[in-house]
C-alpha atoms as one frame of an Amber mdcrd trajectory, in Angstrom:
protein
-214.306   6.300-136.151-212.045   6.636-133.348-211.905   4.237-130.597-212.839
   4.565-127.167-209.061   4.596-126.157-208.319   7.108-128.933-211.236   9.641
-127.602-209.931   9.341-123.984-206.102   9.589-125.268-207.043  12.932-126.817
-208.654  14.208-123.954-205.960  13.331-121.999-203.637  15.349-124.300-205.791
  18.624-124.211-205.764  18.364-120.073-202.269  17.851-120.048-201.680  21.278
-122.143-203.657  22.701-119.279-201.576  21.188-116.517-204.258  18.889-115.604
-204.648  15.119-115.205-207.080  12.224-115.089-207.422   9.609-112.801-207.500
   5.892-113.599-210.756   5.890-111.824-212.006   8.868-113.829-210.923   7.328
-116.980-212.539   4.050-116.684-215.927   5.981-115.865-215.402   7.875-119.030
-214.886   4.681-120.933-218.102   3.314-119.554-220.070   6.572-120.719-218.574
   6.423-124.109-219.268   2.627-124.641-222.850   3.340-123.484-222.536   1.192
-119.829-223.311   4.263-117.942-225.157   7.385-118.469-223.718  10.986-118.277
-226.069  11.658-115.326-224.587   8.615-113.330-221.087   9.782-114.329-221.774
  13.233-113.017-223.638  11.753-109.937-220.524   9.452-108.973-217.891  12.322
-109.456-219.934  14.570-107.412-220.405  11.880-104.750-216.713  11.086-104.917
-215.497  14.386-104.015-218.323  15.252-101.470-220.565  17.380-103.587-224.031
  17.659-102.618-225.557  16.073-105.767-228.737  18.116-105.421-230.886  15.211
-106.798-234.661  15.685-106.931-236.694  13.104-108.919-233.725  11.761-110.497
-232.498  14.912-112.039-229.518  17.293-111.254-229.934  20.397-110.087-227.272
  23.271-110.217
């Protein structure tokens, strides 16, 4: 089984092939999600909040 670090490194390699990069903060949060320390929904809310995107949260659920 791959480690969290290996999974993140693979994702980073894929992003670099597309000319994209991941911030250290996003990298840490991805590790937290993969390690079960943060839910995917919490991660999405953090990212949306960080970049000033309305979370549209209602009753704890994301809305598109």
